[in-house]
DOPA-314498 format. One record per atom (N, C-alpha, C): residue number from 0; residue in three letters; atom name; x negated, y negated, z negated. Coordinates in pm, whole numbers. Example, Ala and Ser with C-alpha at 12.3 -4.5 7.8 and 13.67 -1.06 7.14 Angstrom:
BEGIN
0,ALA,N,-1319,569,-780 $
0,ALA,CA,-1230,450,-780 $
0,ALA,C,-1320,330,-780 $
1,SER,N,-1285,225,-708 $
1,SER,CA,-1367,106,-714 $
1,SER,C,-1290,-3,-787 $
% end
This chain:
BEGIN
0,MET,N,-10641,-10175,-9936 $
0,MET,CA,-10639,-10301,-9774 $
0,MET,C,-10748,-10404,-9861 $
1,ALA,N,-10793,-10482,-9767 $
1,ALA,CA,-10904,-10556,-9732 $
1,ALA,C,-10900,-10672,-9671 $
2,LEU,N,-10985,-10761,-9727 $
2,LEU,CA,-10871,-10912,-9704 $
2,LEU,C,-11021,-10906,-9491 $
3,ARG,N,-10932,-10954,-9471 $
3,ARG,CA,-10957,-10968,-9310 $
3,ARG,C,-11058,-11087,-9237 $
4,SER,N,-11005,-11224,-9302 $
4,SER,CA,-11069,-11301,-9202 $
4,SER,C,-11188,-11309,-9296 $
5,ARG,N,-11314,-11421,-9120 $
5,ARG,CA,-11470,-11410,-9197 $
5,ARG,C,-11436,-11503,-9304 $
6,LEU,N,-11375,-11590,-9325 $
6,LEU,CA,-11390,-11619,-9454 $
6,LEU,C,-11421,-11593,-9531 $
7,PHE,N,-11301,-11458,-9601 $
7,PHE,CA,-11320,-11430,-9715 $
7,PHE,C,-11361,-11261,-9691 $
8,ALA,N,-11297,-11146,-9628 $
8,ALA,CA,-11378,-11031,-9575 $
8,ALA,C,-11505,-11087,-9658 $
9,GLY,N,-11595,-10973,-9696 $
9,GLY,CA,-11687,-10894,-9797 $
9,GLY,C,-11762,-10999,-9923 $
10,VAL,N,-11653,-11094,-9923 $
10,VAL,CA,-11685,-11149,-10114 $
10,VAL,C,-11621,-11067,-10208 $
11,PRO,N,-11738,-11009,-10294 $
11,PRO,CA,-11671,-10926,-10376 $
11,PRO,C,-11515,-10986,-10452 $
12,GLU,N,-11578,-11079,-10409 $
12,GLU,CA,-11489,-11167,-10598 $
12,GLU,C,-11350,-11185,-10517 $
13,LEU,N,-11321,-11204,-10416 $
13,LEU,CA,-11167,-11259,-10306 $
13,LEU,C,-11125,-11085,-10335 $
14,GLU,N,-11250,-11038,-10245 $
14,GLU,CA,-11138,-10841,-10282 $
14,GLU,C,-11070,-10847,-10424 $
15,ALA,N,-11229,-10846,-10492 $
15,ALA,CA,-11168,-10826,-10605 $
15,ALA,C,-11036,-10905,-10699 $
16,CYS,N,-10959,-10974,-10653 $
16,CYS,CA,-10913,-11069,-10667 $
16,CYS,C,-10777,-11000,-10570 $
17,LEU,N,-10782,-10924,-10491 $
17,LEU,CA,-10683,-10872,-10372 $
17,LEU,C,-10629,-10737,-10444 $
18,VAL,N,-10645,-10728,-10607 $
18,VAL,CA,-10628,-10592,-10614 $
18,VAL,C,-10672,-10629,-10786 $
19,GLN,N,-10688,-10673,-10880 $
19,GLN,CA,-10740,-10638,-10927 $
19,GLN,C,-10626,-10781,-11048 $
20,ASP,N,-10608,-10841,-11172 $
20,ASP,CA,-10530,-10904,-11283 $
20,ASP,C,-10661,-10983,-11271 $
21,SER,N,-10721,-10900,-11395 $
21,SER,CA,-10848,-11014,-11428 $
21,SER,C,-10941,-11041,-11278 $
22,ALA,N,-10947,-11000,-11202 $
22,ALA,CA,-10998,-11125,-11072 $
22,ALA,C,-10945,-11234,-11044 $
23,HIS,N,-10833,-11231,-11090 $
23,HIS,CA,-10745,-11354,-11027 $
23,HIS,C,-10835,-11533,-11091 $
24,LEU,N,-10805,-11603,-10976 $
24,LEU,CA,-10924,-11700,-11003 $
24,LEU,C,-10841,-11793,-11037 $
25,THR,N,-10823,-11866,-11158 $
25,THR,CA,-10774,-12015,-11270 $
25,THR,C,-10856,-12108,-11254 $
26,PRO,N,-10780,-12178,-11334 $
26,PRO,CA,-10899,-12358,-11354 $
26,PRO,C,-10992,-12264,-11440 $
27,GLY,N,-11046,-12341,-11373 $
27,GLY,CA,-11217,-12365,-11517 $
27,GLY,C,-11351,-12266,-11397 $
28,VAL,N,-11306,-12126,-11309 $
28,VAL,CA,-11332,-12065,-11253 $
28,VAL,C,-11482,-12147,-11200 $
29,THR,N,-11550,-12078,-11175 $
29,THR,CA,-11677,-12114,-11097 $
29,THR,C,-11747,-12103,-10958 $
30,GLY,N,-11832,-12118,-10827 $
30,GLY,CA,-11864,-12033,-10711 $
30,GLY,C,-11903,-12070,-10636 $
31,ASP,N,-11916,-11931,-10613 $
31,ASP,CA,-11954,-12040,-10405 $
31,ASP,C,-11774,-11933,-10302 $
32,HIS,N,-11745,-11832,-10424 $
32,HIS,CA,-11652,-11800,-10361 $
32,HIS,C,-11432,-11869,-10442 $
33,VAL,N,-11458,-11981,-10507 $
33,VAL,CA,-11375,-12095,-10491 $
33,VAL,C,-11464,-12205,-10402 $
34,ARG,N,-11510,-12222,-10387 $
34,ARG,CA,-11580,-12285,-10242 $
34,ARG,C,-11533,-12253,-10123 $
35,LEU,N,-11494,-12139,-10092 $
35,LEU,CA,-11392,-12098,-10008 $
35,LEU,C,-11303,-12070,-10001 $
36,VAL,N,-11251,-12067,-10121 $
36,VAL,CA,-11049,-12060,-10130 $
36,VAL,C,-11081,-12212,-10092 $
37,GLN,N,-11123,-12298,-10139 $
37,GLN,CA,-11128,-12453,-10080 $
37,GLN,C,-11089,-12473,-9957 $
38,THR,N,-11240,-12448,-9916 $
38,THR,CA,-11225,-12432,-9774 $
38,THR,C,-11067,-12398,-9686 $
39,ALA,N,-11072,-12275,-9749 $
39,ALA,CA,-10902,-12234,-9685 $
39,ALA,C,-10814,-12360,-9682 $
40,LEU,N,-10824,-12404,-9803 $
40,LEU,CA,-10679,-12477,-9830 $
40,LEU,C,-10708,-12629,-9741 $
41,VAL,N,-10797,-12659,-9709 $
41,VAL,CA,-10874,-12748,-9682 $
41,VAL,C,-10795,-12732,-9581 $
42,TYR,N,-10866,-12637,-9451 $
42,TYR,CA,-10841,-12609,-9329 $
42,TYR,C,-10667,-12583,-9290 $
43,LEU,N,-10578,-12536,-9388 $
43,LEU,CA,-10520,-12506,-9349 $
43,LEU,C,-10375,-12682,-9412 $
44,GLY,N,-10434,-12762,-9432 $
44,GLY,CA,-10347,-12940,-9446 $
44,GLY,C,-10407,-12938,-9569 $
45,PHE,N,-10474,-12872,-9688 $
45,PHE,CA,-10422,-12922,-9903 $
45,PHE,C,-10569,-13029,-9867 $
46,ARG,N,-10555,-13110,-9799 $
46,ARG,CA,-10729,-13178,-9825 $
46,ARG,C,-10771,-13269,-9886 $
47,THR,N,-10722,-13296,-9984 $
47,THR,CA,-10732,-13327,-10113 $
47,THR,C,-10786,-13293,-10275 $
48,ILE,N,-10874,-13232,-10191 $
48,ILE,CA,-10964,-13141,-10315 $
48,ILE,C,-11061,-13265,-10351 $
49,SER,N,-11139,-13314,-10420 $
49,SER,CA,-11145,-13314,-10523 $
49,SER,C,-11332,-13347,-10457 $
50,GLY,N,-11369,-13400,-10409 $
50,GLY,CA,-11548,-13380,-10334 $
50,GLY,C,-11614,-13336,-10455 $
51,PRO,N,-11647,-13393,-10584 $
51,PRO,CA,-11781,-13310,-10681 $
51,PRO,C,-11735,-13165,-10726 $
52,GLU,N,-11570,-13136,-10743 $
52,GLU,CA,-11496,-13032,-10733 $
52,GLU,C,-11597,-12904,-10629 $
53,TYR,N,-11551,-12920,-10538 $
53,TYR,CA,-11584,-12873,-10358 $
53,TYR,C,-11768,-12825,-10393 $
54,ILE,N,-11849,-12951,-10472 $
54,ILE,CA,-11944,-12957,-10441 $
54,ILE,C,-12046,-12838,-10532 $
55,ALA,N,-11967,-12821,-10630 $
55,ALA,CA,-11998,-12712,-10766 $
55,ALA,C,-11961,-12677,-10742 $
56,GLY,N,-11805,-12611,-10668 $
56,GLY,CA,-11725,-12492,-10608 $
56,GLY,C,-11668,-12428,-10758 $
57,SER,N,-11618,-12566,-10796 $
57,SER,CA,-11533,-12513,-10937 $
57,SER,C,-11404,-12514,-10930 $
58,TYR,N,-11293,-12468,-11020 $
58,TYR,CA,-11153,-12501,-10949 $
58,TYR,C,-11116,-12554,-11046 $
59,GLY,N,-11126,-12715,-11111 $
59,GLY,CA,-11082,-12779,-11132 $
59,GLY,C,-10875,-12814,-11125 $
60,PRO,N,-10852,-12965,-11187 $
60,PRO,CA,-10761,-13011,-11143 $
60,PRO,C,-10707,-13030,-11001 $
61,THR,N,-10789,-13117,-10938 $
61,THR,CA,-10749,-13076,-10771 $
61,THR,C,-10708,-12954,-10668 $
62,THR,N,-10806,-12847,-10693 $
62,THR,CA,-10806,-12734,-10658 $
62,THR,C,-10649,-12675,-10663 $
63,ALA,N,-10619,-12662,-10816 $
63,ALA,CA,-10560,-12619,-10902 $
63,ALA,C,-10393,-12668,-10858 $
64,ALA,N,-10390,-12822,-10843 $
64,ALA,CA,-10275,-12900,-10809 $
64,ALA,C,-10252,-12829,-10658 $
65,ARG,N,-10372,-12836,-10534 $
65,ARG,CA,-10354,-12777,-10428 $
65,ARG,C,-10276,-12615,-10407 $
66,VAL,N,-10398,-12585,-10515 $
66,VAL,CA,-10343,-12416,-10493 $
66,VAL,C,-10148,-12451,-10555 $
67,LEU,N,-10177,-12495,-10636 $
67,LEU,CA,-9979,-12538,-10666 $
67,LEU,C,-9880,-12554,-10579 $
68,GLU,N,-9923,-12704,-10497 $
68,GLU,CA,-9889,-12710,-10435 $
68,GLU,C,-9850,-12624,-10247 $
69,TYR,N,-9985,-12522,-10216 $
69,TYR,CA,-9958,-12429,-10144 $
69,TYR,C,-9860,-12366,-10154 $
70,LYS,N,-9844,-12348,-10286 $
70,LYS,CA,-9759,-12173,-10386 $
70,LYS,C,-9651,-12198,-10305 $
71,THR,N,-9567,-12344,-10354 $
71,THR,CA,-9443,-12435,-10386 $
71,THR,C,-9433,-12429,-10202 $
72,GLN,N,-9534,-12470,-10117 $
72,GLN,CA,-9469,-12497,-10038 $
72,GLN,C,-9416,-12328,-9960 $
73,ARG,N,-9511,-12221,-9943 $
73,ARG,CA,-9436,-12148,-9951 $
73,ARG,C,-9381,-11986,-9993 $
74,LYS,N,-9358,-12079,-10068 $
74,LYS,CA,-9260,-12009,-10218 $
74,LYS,C,-9351,-11807,-10215 $
75,ILE,N,-9460,-11882,-10267 $
75,ILE,CA,-9508,-11702,-10332 $
75,ILE,C,-9494,-11798,-10503 $
76,ILE,N,-9445,-11655,-10515 $
76,ILE,CA,-9356,-11661,-10656 $
76,ILE,C,-9351,-11504,-10645 $
77,ASN,N,-9417,-11433,-10791 $
77,ASN,CA,-9383,-11284,-10809 $
77,ASN,C,-9253,-11285,-10890 $
78,VAL,N,-9201,-11273,-10859 $
78,VAL,CA,-9003,-11302,-10864 $
78,VAL,C,-8980,-11164,-11009 $
79,SER,N,-9057,-11074,-11076 $
79,SER,CA,-9030,-11004,-11207 $
79,SER,C,-9107,-11061,-11311 $
80,TYR,N,-9185,-11135,-11282 $
80,TYR,CA,-9202,-11249,-11443 $
80,TYR,C,-9210,-11423,-11354 $
81,GLN,N,-9135,-11434,-11241 $
81,GLN,CA,-9137,-11560,-11265 $
81,GLN,C,-9078,-11670,-11176 $
82,THR,N,-9045,-11776,-11269 $
82,THR,CA,-8893,-11831,-11212 $
82,THR,C,-8968,-11951,-11081 $
83,LYS,N,-9094,-12009,-11060 $
83,LYS,CA,-9177,-12080,-11031 $
83,LYS,C,-9340,-12102,-10972 $
84,PRO,N,-9366,-12152,-10895 $
84,PRO,CA,-9528,-12124,-10893 $
84,PRO,C,-9583,-12136,-10996 $
85,ASP,N,-9719,-12062,-10965 $
85,ASP,CA,-9801,-12186,-11069 $
85,ASP,C,-9952,-12169,-11036 $
86,ASN,N,-10008,-12201,-11032 $
86,ASN,CA,-10184,-12191,-11019 $
86,ASN,C,-10291,-12171,-10994 $
87,ILE,N,-10257,-12048,-11016 $
87,ILE,CA,-10302,-11895,-11027 $
87,ILE,C,-10368,-11761,-10842 $
88,VAL,N,-10529,-11873,-10861 $
88,VAL,CA,-10478,-11740,-10693 $
88,VAL,C,-10500,-11573,-10704 $
89,GLY,N,-10363,-11532,-10745 $
89,GLY,CA,-10408,-11391,-10753 $
89,GLY,C,-10400,-11310,-10621 $
90,LYS,N,-10245,-11183,-10645 $
90,LYS,CA,-10300,-11068,-10548 $
90,LYS,C,-10145,-11134,-10418 $
91,MET,N,-10143,-11184,-10489 $
91,MET,CA,-10052,-11260,-10308 $
91,MET,C,-10082,-11370,-10288 $
92,THR,N,-10110,-11452,-10311 $
92,THR,CA,-10184,-11643,-10289 $
92,THR,C,-10309,-11604,-10164 $
93,ILE,N,-10403,-11447,-10245 $
93,ILE,CA,-10534,-11454,-10218 $
93,ILE,C,-10497,-11381,-10017 $
94,LYS,N,-10378,-11301,-10052 $
94,LYS,CA,-10361,-11209,-9905 $
94,LYS,C,-10251,-11312,-9800 $
95,ARG,N,-10250,-11346,-9816 $
95,ARG,CA,-10147,-11490,-9768 $
95,ARG,C,-10259,-11553,-9755 $
96,LEU,N,-10333,-11638,-9771 $
96,LEU,CA,-10476,-11745,-9759 $
96,LEU,C,-10498,-11682,-9666 $
97,ASP,N,-10555,-11610,-9700 $
97,ASP,CA,-10679,-11438,-9580 $
97,ASP,C,-10572,-11395,-9437 $
98,GLU,N,-10437,-11370,-9486 $
98,GLU,CA,-10302,-11415,-9298 $
98,GLU,C,-10357,-11515,-9240 $
99,GLU,N,-10305,-11642,-9326 $
99,GLU,CA,-10326,-11799,-9262 $
99,GLU,C,-10457,-11758,-9176 $
100,MET,N,-10542,-11760,-9254 $
100,MET,CA,-10744,-11805,-9171 $
100,MET,C,-10706,-11689,-9086 $
101,LEU,N,-10704,-11595,-9109 $
101,LEU,CA,-10724,-11465,-8957 $
101,LEU,C,-10681,-11539,-8851 $
102,ILE,N,-10533,-11589,-8820 $
102,ILE,CA,-10435,-11634,-8745 $
102,ILE,C,-10550,-11800,-8700 $
103,PHE,N,-10573,-11880,-8807 $
103,PHE,CA,-10628,-12023,-8775 $
103,PHE,C,-10746,-11950,-8717 $
104,GLN,N,-10862,-11828,-8717 $
104,GLN,CA,-11026,-11784,-8689 $
104,GLN,C,-10931,-11830,-8546 $
105,ASN,N,-10832,-11678,-8500 $
105,ASN,CA,-10839,-11675,-8345 $
105,ASN,C,-10673,-11759,-8297 $
106,LEU,N,-10702,-11929,-8365 $
106,LEU,CA,-10664,-11974,-8250 $
106,LEU,C,-10729,-11981,-8114 $
107,PRO,N,-10696,-12044,-7973 $
107,PRO,CA,-10789,-12097,-7863 $
107,PRO,C,-10892,-12195,-7910 $
108,ALA,N,-10975,-12243,-7884 $
108,ALA,CA,-11009,-12389,-7888 $
108,ALA,C,-11006,-12479,-7793 $
109,PRO,N,-10985,-12598,-7869 $
109,PRO,CA,-10941,-12657,-7799 $
109,PRO,C,-10983,-12689,-7687 $
110,THR,N,-10914,-12730,-7507 $
110,THR,CA,-10977,-12757,-7421 $
110,THR,C,-10988,-12950,-7403 $
111,LYS,N,-11095,-12926,-7273 $
111,LYS,CA,-11123,-13103,-7260 $
111,LYS,C,-11055,-13127,-7213 $
112,VAL,N,-11021,-13235,-7193 $
112,VAL,CA,-10892,-13273,-7104 $
112,VAL,C,-11005,-13383,-7010 $
% end
């Protein structure tokens, strides 16, 4: 299985996140792939990621808070070992973000009135 949204498809770090526990995104990670996750969160309504974190592509405190909020709202929990969501972008989270971005990218463009 591969990521399918235009935002994530073909990005090696995010493709790895989908299949490898060691590739999960956690606080402290930096890179363009983090910025893509931040972009997805903003598109999906989680708009309060700090400017410096976004510019640096840094998985800092506001990114971690938005990930936790996203996972809490969508009840993304690995019930085999969790009782509540965490702030990590792992397999389940990147899959759900990708699915939502695929839907988002395929929405019809607004028509002018």
